[in-house]
mmCIF file of the C-alpha atoms, coordinates in Angstrom:
data_MODEL
# 
_entry.id   MODEL 
# 
loop_
_atom_site.group_PDB 
_atom_site.id 
_atom_site.type_symbol 
_atom_site.label_atom_id 
_atom_site.label_alt_id 
_atom_site.label_comp_id 
_atom_site.label_asym_id 
_atom_site.label_entity_id 
_atom_site.label_seq_id 
_atom_site.pdbx_PDB_ins_code 
_atom_site.Cartn_x 
_atom_site.Cartn_y 
_atom_site.Cartn_z 
_atom_site.occupancy 
_atom_site.B_iso_or_equiv 
_atom_site.pdbx_formal_charge 
_atom_site.auth_seq_id 
_atom_site.auth_comp_id 
_atom_site.auth_asym_id 
_atom_site.auth_atom_id 
_atom_site.pdbx_PDB_model_num 
ATOM 1  C CA . MET A 1 1  ? 12.373  -0.529 -9.790  1.00 0.00 ? 1  MET A CA 1 
ATOM 2  C CA . ALA A 1 2  ? 9.906   -3.270 -10.640 1.00 0.00 ? 2  ALA A CA 1 
ATOM 3  C CA . ALA A 1 3  ? 9.725   -4.231 -6.969  1.00 0.00 ? 3  ALA A CA 1 
ATOM 4  C CA . LEU A 1 4  ? 8.417   -0.784 -6.020  1.00 0.00 ? 4  LEU A CA 1 
ATOM 5  C CA . GLU A 1 5  ? 5.836   -0.910 -8.806  1.00 0.00 ? 5  GLU A CA 1 
ATOM 6  C CA . ASP A 1 6  ? 4.646   -4.312 -7.572  1.00 0.00 ? 6  ASP A CA 1 
ATOM 7  C CA . GLU A 1 7  ? 4.428   -2.982 -4.014  1.00 0.00 ? 7  GLU A CA 1 
ATOM 8  C CA . LEU A 1 8  ? 2.379   -0.018 -5.198  1.00 0.00 ? 8  LEU A CA 1 
ATOM 9  C CA . LEU A 1 9  ? 0.010   -2.176 -7.220  1.00 0.00 ? 9  LEU A CA 1 
ATOM 10 C CA . ASP A 1 10 ? -0.419  -4.496 -4.227  1.00 0.00 ? 10 ASP A CA 1 
ATOM 11 C CA . LEU A 1 11 ? -1.213  -1.466 -2.087  1.00 0.00 ? 11 LEU A CA 1 
ATOM 12 C CA . VAL A 1 12 ? -3.718  -0.155 -4.651  1.00 0.00 ? 12 VAL A CA 1 
ATOM 13 C CA . ALA A 1 13 ? -5.437  -3.553 -4.737  1.00 0.00 ? 13 ALA A CA 1 
ATOM 14 C CA . GLU A 1 14 ? -5.551  -3.743 -0.949  1.00 0.00 ? 14 GLU A CA 1 
ATOM 15 C CA . GLU A 1 15 ? -6.778  -0.185 -0.327  1.00 0.00 ? 15 GLU A CA 1 
ATOM 16 C CA . ALA A 1 16 ? -9.400  -0.210 -3.102  1.00 0.00 ? 16 ALA A CA 1 
ATOM 17 C CA . LEU A 1 17 ? -10.435 -3.846 -2.610  1.00 0.00 ? 17 LEU A CA 1 
ATOM 18 C CA . ILE A 1 18 ? -9.698  -4.665 -6.240  1.00 0.00 ? 18 ILE A CA 1 
ATOM 19 C CA . ASP A 1 19 ? -8.485  -7.973 -7.630  1.00 0.00 ? 19 ASP A CA 1 
ATOM 20 C CA . ARG A 1 20 ? -4.725  -7.503 -8.186  1.00 0.00 ? 20 ARG A CA 1 
ATOM 21 C CA . ALA A 1 21 ? -4.966  -9.331 -11.540 1.00 0.00 ? 21 ALA A CA 1 
ATOM 22 C CA . LYS A 1 22 ? -7.154  -6.501 -12.917 1.00 0.00 ? 22 LYS A CA 1 
ATOM 23 C CA . LEU A 1 23 ? -4.456  -3.900 -12.296 1.00 0.00 ? 23 LEU A CA 1 
ATOM 24 C CA . VAL A 1 24 ? -2.699  -3.533 -15.630 1.00 0.00 ? 24 VAL A CA 1 
ATOM 25 C CA . ARG A 1 25 ? -0.797  -0.413 -16.685 1.00 0.00 ? 25 ARG A CA 1 
ATOM 26 C CA . GLU A 1 26 ? -3.005  0.274  -19.704 1.00 0.00 ? 26 GLU A CA 1 
ATOM 27 C CA . ALA A 1 27 ? -6.303  0.316  -17.772 1.00 0.00 ? 27 ALA A CA 1 
ATOM 28 C CA . THR A 1 28 ? -7.861  3.628  -16.843 1.00 0.00 ? 28 THR A CA 1 
ATOM 29 C CA . LEU A 1 29 ? -8.577  4.252  -13.185 1.00 0.00 ? 29 LEU A CA 1 
ATOM 30 C CA . GLU A 1 30 ? -12.254 4.094  -14.047 1.00 0.00 ? 30 GLU A CA 1 
ATOM 31 C CA . ASP A 1 31 ? -11.796 0.730  -15.816 1.00 0.00 ? 31 ASP A CA 1 
ATOM 32 C CA . VAL A 1 32 ? -10.385 -0.875 -12.675 1.00 0.00 ? 32 VAL A CA 1 
ATOM 33 C CA . GLY A 1 33 ? -12.980 0.758  -10.428 1.00 0.00 ? 33 GLY A CA 1 
ATOM 34 C CA . LEU A 1 34 ? -10.893 3.431  -8.712  1.00 0.00 ? 34 LEU A CA 1 
ATOM 35 C CA . ASP A 1 35 ? -12.894 6.462  -7.668  1.00 0.00 ? 35 ASP A CA 1 
ATOM 36 C CA . SER A 1 36 ? -11.780 9.619  -5.897  1.00 0.00 ? 36 SER A CA 1 
ATOM 37 C CA . VAL A 1 37 ? -12.336 8.093  -2.446  1.00 0.00 ? 37 VAL A CA 1 
ATOM 38 C CA . ASP A 1 38 ? -10.097 5.158  -3.380  1.00 0.00 ? 38 ASP A CA 1 
ATOM 39 C CA . VAL A 1 39 ? -7.401  7.518  -4.651  1.00 0.00 ? 39 VAL A CA 1 
ATOM 40 C CA . VAL A 1 40 ? -7.458  9.482  -1.376  1.00 0.00 ? 40 VAL A CA 1 
ATOM 41 C CA . SER A 1 41 ? -7.199  6.242  0.608   1.00 0.00 ? 41 SER A CA 1 
ATOM 42 C CA . ILE A 1 42 ? -4.280  5.080  -1.553  1.00 0.00 ? 42 ILE A CA 1 
ATOM 43 C CA . VAL A 1 43 ? -2.524  8.443  -1.219  1.00 0.00 ? 43 VAL A CA 1 
ATOM 44 C CA . PHE A 1 44 ? -2.847  8.375  2.590   1.00 0.00 ? 44 PHE A CA 1 
ATOM 45 C CA . ALA A 1 45 ? -1.512  4.812  2.726   1.00 0.00 ? 45 ALA A CA 1 
ATOM 46 C CA . ILE A 1 46 ? 1.470   5.728  0.543   1.00 0.00 ? 46 ILE A CA 1 
ATOM 47 C CA . GLU A 1 47 ? 2.234   8.874  2.519   1.00 0.00 ? 47 GLU A CA 1 
ATOM 48 C CA . GLU A 1 48 ? 2.194   6.816  5.705   1.00 0.00 ? 48 GLU A CA 1 
ATOM 49 C CA . LYS A 1 49 ? 4.244   3.904  4.350   1.00 0.00 ? 49 LYS A CA 1 
ATOM 50 C CA . TYR A 1 50 ? 6.859   5.837  2.374   1.00 0.00 ? 50 TYR A CA 1 
ATOM 51 C CA . GLY A 1 51 ? 6.832   9.269  4.016   1.00 0.00 ? 51 GLY A CA 1 
ATOM 52 C CA . ALA A 1 52 ? 6.231   10.958 0.658   1.00 0.00 ? 52 ALA A CA 1 
ATOM 53 C CA . GLU A 1 53 ? 4.056   14.056 0.444   1.00 0.00 ? 53 GLU A CA 1 
ATOM 54 C CA . ILE A 1 54 ? 1.577   13.923 -2.412  1.00 0.00 ? 54 ILE A CA 1 
ATOM 55 C CA . ALA A 1 55 ? -0.099  17.119 -3.607  1.00 0.00 ? 55 ALA A CA 1 
ATOM 56 C CA . GLU A 1 56 ? -3.822  17.185 -4.329  1.00 0.00 ? 56 GLU A CA 1 
ATOM 57 C CA . ASP A 1 57 ? -3.227  17.882 -8.006  1.00 0.00 ? 57 ASP A CA 1 
ATOM 58 C CA . ALA A 1 58 ? -0.510  15.233 -8.505  1.00 0.00 ? 58 ALA A CA 1 
ATOM 59 C CA . PHE A 1 59 ? -2.806  13.093 -10.647 1.00 0.00 ? 59 PHE A CA 1 
ATOM 60 C CA . LYS A 1 60 ? -4.676  15.754 -12.629 1.00 0.00 ? 60 LYS A CA 1 
ATOM 61 C CA . ASN A 1 61 ? -3.147  14.633 -15.948 1.00 0.00 ? 61 ASN A CA 1 
ATOM 62 C CA . THR A 1 62 ? -3.192  10.903 -15.192 1.00 0.00 ? 62 THR A CA 1 
ATOM 63 C CA . LEU A 1 63 ? -4.820  8.901  -17.964 1.00 0.00 ? 63 LEU A CA 1 
ATOM 64 C CA . ASN A 1 64 ? -4.221  5.315  -16.851 1.00 0.00 ? 64 ASN A CA 1 
ATOM 65 C CA . LEU A 1 65 ? -2.989  3.125  -14.030 1.00 0.00 ? 65 LEU A CA 1 
ATOM 66 C CA . GLY A 1 66 ? 0.551   3.087  -15.415 1.00 0.00 ? 66 GLY A CA 1 
ATOM 67 C CA . GLU A 1 67 ? 0.798   6.871  -15.205 1.00 0.00 ? 67 GLU A CA 1 
ATOM 68 C CA . PHE A 1 68 ? -0.754  6.803  -11.726 1.00 0.00 ? 68 PHE A CA 1 
ATOM 69 C CA . VAL A 1 69 ? 1.882   4.327  -10.527 1.00 0.00 ? 69 VAL A CA 1 
ATOM 70 C CA . ASP A 1 70 ? 4.693   6.195  -12.313 1.00 0.00 ? 70 ASP A CA 1 
ATOM 71 C CA . THR A 1 71 ? 3.672   9.407  -10.538 1.00 0.00 ? 71 THR A CA 1 
ATOM 72 C CA . LEU A 1 72 ? 3.660   7.635  -7.181  1.00 0.00 ? 72 LEU A CA 1 
ATOM 73 C CA . LYS A 1 73 ? 7.050   6.034  -7.879  1.00 0.00 ? 73 LYS A CA 1 
ATOM 74 C CA . GLY A 1 74 ? 8.512   9.409  -8.815  1.00 0.00 ? 74 GLY A CA 1 
ATOM 75 C CA . LEU A 1 75 ? 7.309   11.023 -5.606  1.00 0.00 ? 75 LEU A CA 1 
ATOM 76 C CA . ILE A 1 76 ? 8.579   8.153  -3.468  1.00 0.00 ? 76 ILE A CA 1 
ATOM 77 C CA . GLU A 1 77 ? 11.962  8.047  -5.217  1.00 0.00 ? 77 GLU A CA 1 
ATOM 78 C CA . ALA A 1 78 ? 12.340  11.831 -4.864  1.00 0.00 ? 78 ALA A CA 1 
ATOM 79 C CA . LYS A 1 79 ? 11.664  11.532 -1.134  1.00 0.00 ? 79 LYS A CA 1 
ATOM 80 C CA . GLN A 1 80 ? 14.241  8.748  -0.790  1.00 0.00 ? 80 GLN A CA 1 
ATOM 81 C CA . ALA A 1 81 ? 16.936  10.646 -2.720  1.00 0.00 ? 81 ALA A CA 1 
# 
């Protein structure tokens, strides 16, 4: 679902006010400038847009942006199933 991944990256860029071109899968959240406030904002936006519930600890083992997006995709896809 490349389209969903693109949507999520667009949403991350919009919510965190980050240049979309900087959002590559290999970058850490810190590398692209995402802090905990940004993550909360992104989570709220995703919950509102997709109706998915995201637990507070959903990203505790997330090492990079790719894993962050994969976690979000998994939660959204599970909600839609």
